[in-house]
C-alpha positions in Angstrom: -0.2 0.2 0.1 2.9 2.5 -0.2 2.3 3.1 -4.0 -1.5 4.8 -3.6 0.0 6.8 -0.1 3.0 8.1 -2.1 0.4 9.1 -5.3 -2.2 11.6 -3.4 1.6 13.7 -1.9 2.6 13.6 -5.3 -0.7 15.0 -6.5 -0.7 17.9 -3.5 2.7 18.9 -4.1 2.3 19.0 -8.1 -0.9 21.0 -7.0 0.8 23.3 -4.8 3.7 24.4 -7.5 1.1 24.9 -10.3 -1.2 27.0 -7.6 2.3 28.8 -6.8 3.5 29.7 -10.4 0.0 30.6 -11.1 -0.2 33.1 -7.8 3.3 34.4 -8.9 2.1 34.9 -12.5 -1.0 37.4 -12.0 1.2 39.1 -9.9 3.7 39.3 -12.2 1.6 41.3 -14.5 -0.4 43.0 -12.5 2.4 44.6 -10.8 4.4 44.9 -13.7 4.9 49.2 -14.9 3.4 49.4 -18.1 5.2 51.4 -20.4 3.5 54.0 -21.8 4.1 55.1 -26.2 5.2 58.2 -26.6 2.9 61.2 -28.1 3.3 61.5 -31.9 5.3 64.3 -33.0 3.6 66.4 -35.8 6.2 66.2 -39.0 6.3 69.8 -41.0 5.8 69.5 -44.5 7.9 73.0 -45.0 11.5 73.7 -44.7 12.3 76.4 -42.0 14.6 78.5 -43.6 17.6 79.1 -40.8 19.4 81.7 -40.4 23.6 82.2 -42.0 25.9 81.2 -39.4 29.0 82.7 -39.5 32.2 80.3 -38.3 35.0 81.5 -37.0 38.1 81.3 -38.8 40.6 81.0 -35.6 40.2 79.7 -32.7 41.0 81.0 -29.4 42.2 79.7 -26.8 43.0 79.3 -22.6 46.0 80.7 -21.5 45.3 80.3 -18.5 45.9 77.2 -17.7 49.0 75.7 -18.7 48.8 72.7 -21.3 50.7 70.0 -23.0 50.1 68.4 -26.4 49.8 65.0 -27.7 50.1 64.2 -31.0 49.3 61.3 -32.7 51.5 60.9 -36.2 50.2 57.6 -37.5 46.6 58.6 -36.7 46.5 61.9 -37.4 44.7 63.4 -34.5 45.8 65.7 -31.1 44.6 66.9 -28.5 46.2 69.8 -25.2 45.5 68.7 -22.0 46.3 69.9 -18.1 50.1 69.9 -17.3 49.2 68.4 -14.4 47.1 65.8 -14.9 47.9 62.1 -13.6 47.3 59.2 -15.8 47.5 55.9 -14.0 47.7 52.6 -16.9 46.3 49.3 -17.3 44.8 50.1 -13.9 41.7 47.5 -15.4 43.6 44.4 -15.3 41.5 41.8 -17.8 42.1 39.3 -20.2 42.5 41.5 -23.3 44.7 44.3 -21.4 48.0 43.9 -22.3 
């Protein structure tokens, strides 16, 4: 008779698991944040006329702070950085680091 007593126990466990799944699914759907769709933006069919913008021919630099210039001839770029900048190389170690 051990087979007959184990069937109701297995059935009870199965029903509890199904009930917990249904309750958690219902709670997930009920309390999930609703994502609102953004309001449609009206599209203008006419082209607005933009005012003429003058581009300065020379750039001004801020001479109040001493800077150094880094140039990379291979890639063709340069940038200025503060003279008192502290640079720590390879502070993050990973498989792809040198």
